[in-house]
N, C-alpha and C positions, 0 to 999 in steps of 0.2 A: 450801677447807676439805674435809676428807675425812670422810664418814660412816663411823664405825668399824664399823658393822654390815655395810658393803659391802666391807670389806677381804677379799680372797680369798687372798692369800699375803703373809706378811711376808717381809722381806729374808732371803735365805738361798741357799745354793748348791744347784743341781740338777745332778746328774751322771748321772742315770738317769731313766727314765720315772716320773712321779709326779704325783699330784694336789696342789694347793696346800694349804698348812697355815698356820694362825695359832696361835701359842703351842704349836707341835708337835702340833696336832690338825687333822685333815682339816676343811676349811672348805667348807660348802655354804650358800648364801644362798637364802632363799625370797623370790622376787619377787612372789608372789601370782598370782592367776588371770587378770589382765588383761595386755594388751600393754605391754611395757616396751622403750623404745629409749634407748640411751645409748652410753657409751664404756667400753671396757676400757682402763684406763691401766696401762702396764707401765713401771716404772722399772728399767732395766738398769744395774747398777754394775760388772759384770765379765762378760766373755764370752771364752771360750777358742776360738781359731781357729788354733792353732799348727800343726796337721796338715793344714790346708786341706781337711778332709772333715767337719767338725763341722756338724750341723744341729740346731736347737732349734725345734720347732713348738709354740708356746704357743697353746692353744685355750681359748675360753670354751665349756664344754660345758653342755648343758641336759638335763634329765630330768623325767619325770613322777613319778619316785620320789624321796622325800626322802632315801633312802640311796644313790641311784645304782645300785640293784640291777639295773635294766634300763632299756631305752629311752634310751640315751645318744646325743645328737647334738651335732655341732660347730655352734655358733651363729655363731662368729667365730673367726678364727685369724690369726696372723702367724708367718712363718717367718724365723728369724734364723740366722746362721752365716757360714761361709766362702763367698766369692763363687764359688769353684770348684764348689760344689754347690747354691747357692741361685739362681744366675744373676746377671746384671748384672755390673758391673765394680768393685763395692766390697764389702768384708767388712762385716758388721753391726758396729755400734759401741755403746758405752755411751750412755745417754741415755734420754729419755722417748719412748715409742711410744703412740699413741692409736688404738685399733681400734674402729670403730663396730660396734654389735651391736643385735639385737632378739631377744627371747626367743620368737619365733615362727618356725617353719620348716614350709613346705608346708601352711599352714593350721592347724597345731597349736601351741598355747601350751605352753611348758615352764616351769613355775613355779620349778623348782630349778636353780641354776647353780653351777658351780665352775670353777676354772682347772686345766688339765691340761697337762703338758709332756711331749712325746715327744722323746727324745734319741737321736741317731744319730751315728756316726763314731767316730774314735779319741779318746775323751774322757779327759782327765787330771784337769782341774779343773771343767769345765762352765760354767754360767751362773749368775750371782747376780742376782736381781731380786725386786721386790715388785710386787703387782698389786692393783688395786681398781676398783670400778665408779663411774662418774661420769655426771652428766647430759649 
């Protein structure tokens, strides 16, 4: 079961750097002032790797600002794309990826989180995914 308040990105195509949106609005979740550990769940339904140079870095970012105006840190990340640029011997594929996270970095708790995608390479269609937080 998915807690709808912890959905960070609804299904949709990403072809350029962007923060996650839900119902076309930027989504930021307030986890509170305590330590939270869990998983960032990413469901990839399409991923373009036709040019063998595409890279999609999906990050769970934290901030002390409710608007992400400053102090943005990557709390967890996964890099997907073509094997030629991400390493290994396999291209990334569609499916579910679970990335462990905690909202603490270097002794500081970051109460606000969002998903952010950095896109690089010769992108025609991009990556289609949804993301949410889970225990």
